[in-house]
N, C-alpha and C positions, 0 to 999 in steps of 0.2 A: 454637545458631548465632547469630552476630551479624547485625544487620540487613543489612550489606553482603553477607555470605555468602548470606543468604536472597534478596536481590535478584539476585545473580549466578546462583543456582540457578534462579530463576524466569525471568529474562530474558536470561541469558547466551547461550543458543542463538539467540535472536532477534538479539542483537548480532553474533554470529558470522555468521549468515545475511546480515545487512545489509552487513557488511564484505565478505564473499566475493561477494555479488551485485553490489555497487557496483563492485568490481574487475572482475568478469566482464562487466558492462555496458560498461565502457570498453575492455576487451580486445576485445570484439566490434566496437565502433565503430572502434577502431584497425585491426583486421583488415580491415574494410570500406573503409578508406581515408579515414575521416572525420577531419578535423582537429579535435582536441579543444581547445576554447577555454575560458578561465577562466569565462566566464558560463554555459557549459553545465554545468560542474562545480558552480558555485554554485547554479544552478537545481535540479540533482539533489540536492545536499545539503539544500536547503530542502524537498524532497519526502520525504526520509527519515523524518521523524517520522510523517507520515500513512501511509506504507508500513509502518512498524513497527506502527502501530495495526491496520492492515488484516491484516497477517500474523499478529499476535497473535490477532485475532478469528477468523481462519480456523483457526489451530492449536487454539484453545480449542473451536471448534465441532466440529472433527473429532476432537479428543482427542490431538493430536500432542505428543510430548515429545522432548527430546534432538535427535538428528540429524535426525529427521523435521521438527521445527520449524525447524531451521537450513536444510534444503533448501527447505522451503516458503517461508521468508523470502527466501532467495537468489533463487528463481524469481520471487517477487513483486517483488523489487528490479530484477531484469533486465528484467522486463516492466512496469515501473511506469507508463509512459505509457498503455499499453493497459488495464491494470488500473484505473487512475483514471478513464479514459474510460468503461469498462463500469460501474463502480460509480456514477459520476455520472449516467449515463443512466438506470440503474435507480432511483436515488434520485429523480430528477426525475419519472419516470413514476409512481412510488408517491405522491409529493407531489401531483402533479396529480390523481390518482385520489381521494386523500383530500380535496383542496380541492373537487373536484366534488361529493363527498358532503356535505361540511360547508357549502359555499356554493352553494345552488341558483342556477340561472341566473336572472339578472335579467330581468324582462319588457322586451321591446323597446318603445321609444317609437315611436308612430305618426307 
């Protein structure tokens, strides 16, 4: 297999999920009556790489391949805002807990 074929085999379903999820997200917005502006599309395109990484991480953790990986990625793309907020909050809580362990509280000045 060529390197391109290997890459498509490994990441192709993630790309399909990103494409379909992106389209589904905007279809839902249009259905709700939201006027889609260029900056909204640009912002979502800029979020796609991190969503792809998160979706790949989820798929690897669960062991999903093929269509399962595409569906998981599409759902991650549709709910990107909520997913990023959830992961950011959990990351910050974990970072604060580690900081509390590594950096003991400083004594208060009298």
